C-alpha positions in Angstrom: -7.0 9.3 -10.1 -8.9 12.5 -9.5 -9.0 12.4 -5.7 -5.9 10.2 -5.3 -3.0 11.2 -3.1 -0.7 9.2 -5.4 2.3 11.1 -6.8 1.2 13.5 -9.5 -2.3 12.2 -9.4 -1.2 8.8 -10.8 -1.8 5.4 -9.5 -0.5 4.0 -6.2 2.3 1.5 -6.6 3.7 -1.3 -4.5 6.8 0.1 -2.9 10.1 -1.6 -3.3 11.5 -3.1 -0.1 14.7 -1.5 1.2 16.1 -5.0 1.8 16.0 -8.5 0.2 13.1 -10.9 1.0 15.6 -13.1 2.8 17.1 -10.3 4.9 14.9 -11.0 7.9 15.6 -14.8 8.1 15.4 -16.7 10.4 12.7 -14.5 12.0 10.6 -14.2 8.9 11.3 -16.5 5.9 12.0 -15.2 2.5 8.9 -17.1 1.2 6.6 -15.4 3.8 8.1 -12.0 3.0 7.7 -12.5 -0.8 4.0 -13.6 -0.5 3.2 -10.9 2.0 4.7 -8.2 -0.1 4.2 -9.3 -3.7 0.7 -10.8 -3.3 -1.0 -9.5 -0.1 0.2 -5.9 -0.1 0.0 -5.7 -3.9 -3.7 -6.7 -3.6 -4.4 -3.7 -1.4 -2.7 -1.4 -4.0 -4.6 -2.9 -6.9 -7.9 -2.7 -5.1 -7.2 0.9 -3.9 -6.5 2.0 -7.5 -9.7 0.3 -8.7 -11.7 2.0 -6.0 -10.2 5.4 -6.8 -11.0 4.9 -10.5 -14.6 4.1 -9.6 -14.7 7.2 -7.3 -13.4 9.4 -10.1 -16.2 8.2 -12.3 -18.8 8.6 -9.6 -17.6 12.1 -8.8 -17.6 13.1 -12.4 -21.2 12.0 -12.9 -22.5 13.2 -9.5 -23.4 9.7 -8.4 -23.6 10.3 -4.7 -24.8 6.7 -3.9 -21.7 5.3 -5.6 -19.5 7.8 -3.8 -20.9 6.7 -0.5 -20.7 3.0 -1.3 -17.0 3.2 -2.1 -16.1 4.5 1.4 -15.5 1.0 2.8 -13.2 -0.1 -0.1 -11.3 3.1 0.1 -10.7 2.9 3.8 -9.9 -0.9 3.8 -7.6 -0.9 0.8 -6.1 2.6 1.5 -5.5 1.6 5.1 -4.0 -1.7 4.2 -1.6 -0.1 1.7 -0.5 2.5 4.2 -0.2 0.1 7.1 1.9 -2.3 5.0 4.1 0.5 3.8 4.8 1.5 7.4 5.3 -2.2 8.3 8.1 -2.6 5.6 9.7 0.6 6.7 9.9 -0.4 10.3 11.6 -3.7 9.6 15.3 -4.1 9.0 17.9 -6.8 8.4 19.9 -8.1 11.4 22.8 -5.7 12.2 21.2 -2.7 10.5 19.0 -1.4 13.3 20.3 2.1 13.5 18.1 5.1 14.1 18.0 7.6 11.2 20.3 10.5 11.6 17.7 13.0 10.6 14.2 13.7 11.8 
């Protein structure tokens, strides 16, 4: 997408989890993790990409009304994608809660 921050201007993608869906049991069930990742988070990614495509079209044609009307979808879906990505990165399987050695 033209204004996308996706790698190389491509589409945003659902990130792979660094652990198995069952890795957080019994605190969070594998079924809950799978639904939350593969359906809920994926919906944010899909809708963000759709909004970015519409934004590209609106920018290309100078359609200011459409650009303005897409702000909500971009904030909601972009924020949902970012928040969920951070969420997955801040969870870990039992026994693997070490701080990163760098940073």
